N, C-alpha and C positions, 0 to 999 in steps of 0.2 A: 346494655343500649349503646347505642353511636350517641356520642355525643356532637353536636352541632360545630361547625367551623366559627370561631368568632365573628366572623363575617354576617353572620344570619343569627345570630344573637338576640331570642325574642322575636322571633319570626314566625307564625304560624306555623306556616311551609315548608319543609326539611327543602334544604339546597339544593337536592335535585332538579324538583320543579321549580324553582326560581332562577338556577343558572340555565336551565331549557328555554324558558319562557324570554331569559331577554336574549337566547342567543337565536332563537324563532327569529324575534323584530327584527333583531339589526342584522341578520344574515339576510334574509328573505325578503319577499317584497309584498311585507302583511301587516294591517293595522294590527291597534291592542284587540280593539273588536275579532278578528281573523286568529290571534291567538287565542284568547278568551274563546272561541271555538272548538279549536284544537284539539285543546285542553279539557274541554268537557267531554271531547269525541273516547277521551283517556280513562273517562269520572272523576276529573279533575274540578270542582266547584271553585271558581276563582272568576270576580269582576277586572272588567277590563281598567278596570280605571285604578283597581290594585296593580297592572300586570303596567300601566304609566308608571308607578310609583317604585317599582323593579326597575324600570327602565335608567329612572334618571336618577336611581339610586348606583344602582349594580354598571350599571354601563360603562361608566366614567371609569371606575375601579378595576372591571376585566379587559377595557382597552390599555390602560396604564400597564398592568401585569403585562399584556401582550408587547406593550414597547419595550419593556425595561428585558424580556427575553429575547426577542430578534436580534437577528443578527444587524451589526453595525450595518448601519444603508451607505449606497453607494456616494463616492465625491463627484460627481455629475447631478445636478438639480436642476429641474425644469422647473421654472412658476409661470404660472399667470391667473389670468381670473378672469371668474364668469357673471353673468347680471344675474341679479335674483329679483324676481317682481316679489314685495312683501307689503300687504296693506296697501297698496297701489305706492307706489316708493320703489323708488331704483336699490339695488343693495348692490354689494360687489363681493363676492366672495372667491377670496384668494388662496390659492392652493400652490404648495410647491409638495414633487413627489422625485424620486432618484432614476435613474436611469432603466433601473429594474419593475419601474409604476409604482413602488411603493410611497404613500401616502405619509409624507413628513411632518406634515402640519396644515393647517386649513384655519382662517378668518376672516367672520364678515366686517364688511366695513361699510360703509356710506359714502366716501368718495373714492376716487380713481385714481389719486392724482401720486408727486412724491415724497410726502409726509405719511400717506398710505403706504405706500411701496417701502420706505423707510423702517416703517413700524412692523410689518409685516417677515420684512428680513432679519429684522431683531429678534425676533419672536422664534425665530426657525433656525439660528444660528445657537441662541441660548437653550432651545429646545434641544437639540441635538447635539451640543458640548463639542462642537469641533468645525471646523470650515471647507467647503470645497472646494472642489478642481477649478472646476468650469461651471460657471450657470446658464443656461440657456432659456430666453423668453421670447416672447413675439418681439412686436417695436412700438411698444407703448414706449410713449417717450419720457415716462416717469423712471424708466428702472435706470437709465444709466445715471444719472448723478445720485440716485440713491446709492447702487453699489458702489459708486464712488465713495459714500461715505460712511458702507457699515462694511464693505466688503473691499474696501482698495486693494490692485494689485490679482484679485481674483479675474481672469478670462473671461469673459464674458462676449456669448457669441446669439446674435438677436437675427432669427430667421421664424417666422413662420412656419414652415414646412418640418424646420427641426423640434419643435416644438409640442409633437403629435401625441408623446406620452402622458404629458400634462394635460391636454385638450382633451382626450378618448379617458381620462379617471376623472371627466365631470360625467360622464353617462351616467354610470350608478348613483348619483346624488340624482340629476335628472331623471331618473323613473324613480326614487322614493321622493321625487318631490311629487308626481303628479299622482303616485299612491295617498300622499297626505293629502292633495287639495291643494295643495302651496305653504308654504312655512308661516305659521302667525306673526310670528315678528322677528326682528335681528336675533335676538335673543332665543328664542326658539330655534333656528337654523344651526349658530353656534353650538346648542345645547344638543342636538341630535346627531350633527356632523362631524361631532368632535369623535366619537366614540363608533360612529359609524365606521368612518375610515378603519381605524385600526381592525377589528374584531373584523370585518367585510373583507382585507386584506388579507388575512391569517387563513378565510376558509376559503380564499380563491387564488389558488396557485395558478402558473401559466400552464394551464390543462394541455395544453397545443401541443407543448415543446416536449412533453413528458410521455413515453411508453405506459401503458397502462399497469403494468405491476410498479416500479417507478412515482408513479402518481397515487396508488393506492395506498403505499407504504408511506409516501410524504404525508399524506392525510391522516394516516393513522396516529403519525408525530402530534400533527398539528392538534388532533383532538386530544392527545395525551398531553398535551401544552396548555391547551383549554380548559382540562381536568384540573389539571394542578393550579391557575391562575384562579379559576372559582371556587376553589377549595374544597372540590370531590376528592383528589388523590388521597389528602387524608383522611376523609371519612370510609 
């Protein structure tokens, strides 16, 4: 008999089912109940509450594994912030992406001032382990003083039209927000979006730039990496 991967020790369901449920939830516009129904069609009886616990535990672990295995992001960073309405209160989702649209980090904060910008910048730099060559932002006045304190000497470009890469990166979040019927709290938004970015990015190569054979080959490579991250390759 196959031995379960250490990550799934003491779990009743095999790793193939758990990893597939997590993949379905973070990759597509599905709720926990939708995933429950898809698994039921395959003869797998599992409750949506169990799927929720799987996603909360394994989602961050899988996302961290994908981050470690991806190529080093580019040296041109796009920063942007978008408003979230959570329980009637305004929150701000800060996002950083590179020139290819790869999500570097996200952070949900209650403020949109210089202190919040500095907090987010320090988080991104520490998480990536290197400094960018260029930072592109919109015309929010909080960015220039924050960049002078956190990344002195870095070229800073401020122009709304140049920051479409980061603004377009917010679209998947908006679609998931509608499926989830809004986030329940700032912690809930952070908990979901932190793994959602890397997992979603991993399975969304820039299809419009690739011919069909190259796209399918790249997709198979991405699935092989996913199996390695989720511990399926070892089993």
